[in-house]
C-alpha positions as CSV (number, residue, x, y, z in Angstrom):
1,M,-28.9,9.7,-0.7
2,K,-30.8,11.8,-3.5
3,F,-27.5,11.5,-5.6
4,L,-27.5,7.9,-5.3
5,T,-31.1,7.5,-6.2
6,Y,-30.7,9.8,-9.4
7,F,-27.4,7.8,-10.4
8,L,-29.3,4.4,-10.0
9,N,-32.2,5.7,-12.1
10,F,-29.6,6.7,-14.7
11,I,-28.0,3.3,-14.7
12,L,-31.5,1.8,-14.9
13,L,-32.5,3.8,-17.9
14,T,-29.3,3.1,-19.7
15,F,-29.6,-0.7,-19.2
16,F,-33.2,-0.5,-20.4
17,L,-32.2,1.1,-23.6
18,K,-29.3,-1.2,-24.1
19,A,-31.8,-4.0,-23.4
20,Q,-33.8,-2.8,-26.4
21,N,-30.8,-2.8,-28.7
22,P,-31.6,-5.5,-31.4
23,T,-28.0,-6.2,-31.9
24,L,-28.1,-8.0,-28.6
25,Y,-30.3,-10.8,-29.8
26,K,-30.0,-13.7,-32.2
27,N,-31.3,-12.0,-35.3
28,Q,-28.1,-9.7,-35.4
29,P,-26.1,-9.8,-38.6
30,K,-23.4,-12.6,-38.6
31,Q,-20.7,-9.8,-38.9
32,Q,-21.6,-8.5,-35.7
33,K,-21.7,-11.8,-33.9
34,K,-18.0,-12.1,-34.8
35,N,-17.0,-9.0,-32.9
36,T,-15.4,-10.0,-29.6
37,I,-17.0,-8.2,-26.6
38,I,-14.3,-7.9,-23.8
39,Y,-16.2,-6.3,-21.0
40,E,-19.9,-6.2,-20.0
41,L,-22.0,-4.5,-17.2
42,K,-23.5,-7.0,-14.7
43,S,-26.0,-6.8,-11.9
44,S,-23.1,-7.1,-9.3
45,H,-21.9,-3.8,-10.4
46,I,-24.9,-1.9,-8.9
47,P,-24.1,-2.7,-5.3
48,L,-20.5,-2.1,-6.0
49,I,-20.9,1.5,-7.1
50,V,-23.5,2.1,-4.3
51,V,-20.9,1.0,-1.6
52,S,-18.1,2.9,-3.3
53,S,-20.2,6.2,-3.5
54,L,-21.0,5.6,0.2
55,L,-17.3,5.2,1.1
56,Y,-16.4,8.3,-1.0
57,S,-19.0,10.3,0.8
58,F,-18.0,8.9,4.3
59,G,-14.4,9.6,3.7
60,N,-14.8,13.2,2.6
61,N,-17.0,13.9,5.5
62,L,-14.2,12.6,8.0
63,V,-11.6,14.7,6.2
64,R,-13.6,17.9,6.3
65,K,-14.5,17.5,10.0
66,K,-10.6,17.6,10.9
67,T,-9.4,20.5,13.0
68,P,-6.0,22.1,12.2
69,L,-3.0,22.1,14.4
70,Q,-2.2,25.1,16.5
71,E,0.9,27.2,16.0
72,Q,2.2,26.3,19.5
73,D,1.8,22.5,18.7
74,I,3.6,22.9,15.5
75,L,6.6,24.5,17.3
76,L,6.9,21.5,19.6
77,L,7.1,19.0,16.6
78,S,10.5,17.2,16.4
79,R,12.0,15.0,13.5
80,S,13.1,12.4,16.1
81,S,9.6,11.3,16.3
82,V,9.5,10.2,12.7
83,N,11.0,6.8,11.9
84,S,14.3,6.8,10.2
85,I,13.1,5.5,6.8
86,D,10.5,8.3,6.4
87,R,12.5,11.1,8.1
88,F,14.1,12.1,4.8
89,A,10.9,13.8,3.7
90,T,10.8,16.1,6.6
91,Y,13.7,18.0,5.0
92,R,11.9,18.6,2.0
93,W,9.6,21.6,0.8
94,S,9.0,22.3,-2.9
95,P,5.8,23.8,-4.5
96,T,7.6,23.0,-7.8
97,F,7.7,19.3,-7.2
98,S,4.1,19.5,-5.9
99,T,3.0,20.9,-9.3
100,F,4.9,18.2,-11.1
101,S,2.9,15.7,-9.2
102,D,-0.4,17.4,-10.3
103,I,0.9,17.2,-13.9
104,T,1.5,13.5,-13.8
105,L,-1.8,12.9,-12.1
106,V,-3.6,14.6,-15.0
107,I,-1.6,12.7,-17.5
108,S,-2.6,9.5,-16.1
109,A,-6.2,10.5,-15.8
110,T,-6.4,11.2,-19.6
111,S,-4.6,8.0,-20.5
112,A,-7.6,5.6,-20.3
113,P,-9.9,8.0,-22.3
114,L,-7.1,8.2,-25.1
115,L,-7.7,4.5,-25.6
116,F,-11.1,5.4,-27.2
117,L,-8.9,6.5,-30.2
118,E,-8.8,2.8,-31.1
119,K,-12.0,1.9,-32.9
120,K,-12.1,-1.6,-31.3
121,I,-12.0,0.0,-27.8
122,R,-14.3,2.7,-28.7
123,K,-17.1,0.3,-29.3
124,E,-17.3,-0.5,-25.6
125,W,-17.2,3.1,-24.5
126,F,-20.0,3.0,-22.0
127,T,-18.9,-0.1,-20.1
128,I,-15.2,1.2,-20.0
129,G,-16.5,4.6,-19.0
130,F,-18.5,3.1,-16.2
131,M,-15.3,1.0,-15.3
132,Y,-13.1,4.2,-15.3
133,F,-15.7,5.9,-13.2
134,E,-16.1,3.1,-10.6
135,A,-12.2,2.7,-10.5
136,T,-12.1,6.6,-9.5
137,I,-14.6,6.4,-6.9
138,W,-13.1,3.2,-5.3
139,S,-9.5,4.7,-5.3
140,Y,-10.6,8.1,-3.9
141,G,-13.1,6.7,-1.5
142,I,-10.5,4.5,0.0
143,T,-7.8,7.1,0.2
144,Q,-10.1,9.7,1.8
145,T,-11.5,7.3,4.3
146,T,-8.0,6.3,5.4
147,K,-7.0,9.8,5.7
148,G,-10.1,10.6,7.7
149,L,-9.4,7.9,10.1
150,N,-5.9,8.9,11.1
151,N,-4.0,12.1,11.6
152,R,-0.6,11.5,10.2
153,L,1.1,14.9,10.0
154,R,2.6,15.7,6.5
155,P,6.5,15.9,6.4
156,F,6.6,19.6,5.7
157,L,5.3,20.4,9.2
158,Y,8.7,19.5,10.5
159,N,10.5,21.8,8.1
160,P,11.1,25.4,9.1
161,D,11.1,26.5,5.3
162,A,7.5,25.5,4.8
163,P,5.1,28.5,5.2
164,L,3.0,28.7,8.4
165,E,-0.3,29.1,6.5
166,K,0.3,25.7,5.0
167,K,1.0,24.1,8.4
168,I,-2.1,25.4,10.3
169,H,-4.4,24.1,7.5
170,S,-6.3,20.9,8.4
171,D,-5.0,19.2,5.2
172,A,-1.7,19.1,6.9
173,K,-3.0,16.2,8.9
174,N,-3.8,14.1,5.8
175,S,-0.4,12.5,5.0
176,F,-1.3,8.8,5.0
177,F,-1.8,7.7,2.3
178,S,-0.9,9.6,-0.7
179,G,-3.9,10.2,-3.0
180,H,-1.9,11.5,-5.9
181,T,0.1,8.3,-6.1
182,S,-3.0,6.0,-5.6
183,L,-5.1,7.7,-8.2
184,T,-2.1,7.9,-10.7
185,A,-1.5,4.2,-10.2
186,T,-5.2,3.4,-10.6
187,Y,-5.6,5.2,-13.9
188,S,-2.1,3.9,-15.2
189,F,-2.7,0.3,-14.4
190,L,-6.4,0.5,-15.5
191,T,-5.1,1.7,-18.9
192,Y,-2.6,-1.1,-19.3
193,K,-5.1,-3.8,-18.3
194,I,-7.7,-2.4,-20.8
195,Y,-5.0,-2.3,-23.6
196,S,-3.7,-5.7,-22.9
197,D,-7.2,-7.3,-22.9
198,F,-7.9,-5.8,-26.2
199,F,-4.5,-6.4,-27.8
200,P,-2.9,-9.3,-26.0
201,K,-0.3,-9.9,-28.7
202,S,0.6,-6.4,-29.3
203,E,4.3,-5.5,-29.5
204,L,3.6,-2.2,-27.7
205,K,2.4,-4.0,-24.5
206,P,5.9,-3.7,-22.8
207,Y,6.0,-0.2,-23.5
208,V,2.6,0.5,-22.2
209,L,3.4,-1.6,-19.1
210,A,6.7,0.4,-18.4
211,T,4.7,3.6,-18.7
212,S,2.2,2.4,-16.4
213,I,4.7,1.5,-13.9
214,A,6.7,4.7,-14.2
215,L,4.1,7.2,-14.2
216,P,2.9,6.6,-10.6
217,L,6.6,6.0,-9.6
218,I,7.2,9.5,-10.8
219,T,4.1,11.0,-8.9
220,A,5.2,9.3,-5.7
221,T,8.8,10.7,-6.0
222,N,7.4,14.1,-6.6
223,R,5.1,13.9,-3.6
224,V,8.0,12.9,-1.3
225,L,10.4,15.7,-2.8
226,A,7.7,18.3,-2.3
227,G,7.4,17.4,1.3
228,K,3.9,16.3,1.0
229,H,4.3,12.6,1.9
230,Y,6.7,9.9,3.6
231,L,7.9,7.0,1.5
232,S,5.5,4.8,3.3
233,D,2.6,7.1,2.3
234,V,3.4,6.8,-1.5
235,A,4.3,3.0,-1.1
236,V,0.8,2.2,0.1
237,G,-0.8,4.5,-2.3
238,Y,1.1,2.8,-5.1
239,A,0.0,-0.6,-4.0
240,V,-3.7,0.3,-3.4
241,G,-4.0,2.1,-6.8
242,A,-2.3,-0.6,-8.8
243,L,-4.5,-3.3,-7.2
244,I,-7.6,-1.2,-8.0
245,G,-6.5,-0.3,-11.4
246,Y,-5.4,-3.7,-12.5
247,G,-7.9,-5.8,-10.6
248,L,-11.3,-4.1,-11.3
249,P,-11.4,-5.0,-15.0
250,Y,-11.6,-8.7,-14.0
251,L,-15.0,-8.0,-12.6
252,F,-16.1,-6.7,-16.0
253,H,-14.9,-9.4,-18.2
254,K,-17.5,-11.0,-20.3
255,K,-18.8,-14.5,-19.7
256,N,-20.7,-16.5,-22.0
257,K,-24.4,-16.3,-21.1
258,P,-27.4,-18.3,-22.5
259,N,-29.7,-15.4,-23.1
260,A,-28.8,-11.8,-23.3
261,L,-32.3,-10.6,-22.7
262,D,-32.5,-12.5,-19.4
263,S,-29.2,-10.8,-18.4
264,S,-30.6,-7.4,-19.3
265,I,-33.9,-8.0,-17.2
266,K,-31.8,-9.0,-14.2
267,L,-29.9,-5.7,-14.5
268,L,-33.1,-3.8,-14.6
269,I,-34.8,-5.6,-11.8
270,S,-31.9,-5.5,-9.1
271,P,-31.5,-1.7,-8.9
272,I,-35.4,-1.2,-8.2
273,S,-35.3,-2.3,-4.6
274,L,-32.1,-0.1,-4.1
275,V,-33.9,3.0,-5.3
276,H,-36.9,2.5,-3.2
277,W,-34.6,1.8,-0.2
């Protein structure tokens, strides 16, 4: 709860400073008025970040409380208990493919910040940074909560080639659904949506889209080949991540408002009750 209080106070202070910015008001230069603002922070984002933070904490607590399988339980496992579509993954074990999935996740995580190389996008760095943070918390929070609420065993538990020390770790019960895939999809589709919003007529859009589709697909493939996830795990992770990454920016789209000062005041007032609560 202290973390949420400090975070909300930070948001409160930041909005207050932005409210004092004279470029928000009618006496701003004509050249500034011509600049198109794509995204804006809204009062509705405060409860969203609070809920996502609570979900993040709740999911992590559930995962940490899991107890590992005993060796005798692992010996009794049979591939026949896994459905035919997912059974392929039980024959896989590869730390190399697991490392590849880590690399593609990192690449996707840096894709959105790289957009700040564009001056037009860099002008909205705070709002986009906040959106990036919120997308991360939502994606990770939903993933961890889902993992915590079920105990689906990872495919490598059925593979005799996988080391025992990996099998008796509590993380071996966190197969559903793939966090690597969901986060990679979140960052990839978030990057595409931001780029397409700022440059709707760009000739590079198809290439950015193709990369955004391919990167989480590569991550998902690596997770299955590593023996860490089933096909159904990565399919759900892909869908959840793509939905968050592509859908969240719609909540930040700027709408015409009669008075920027009134909007800033509303943003200042709404968090106060949350902080006291």
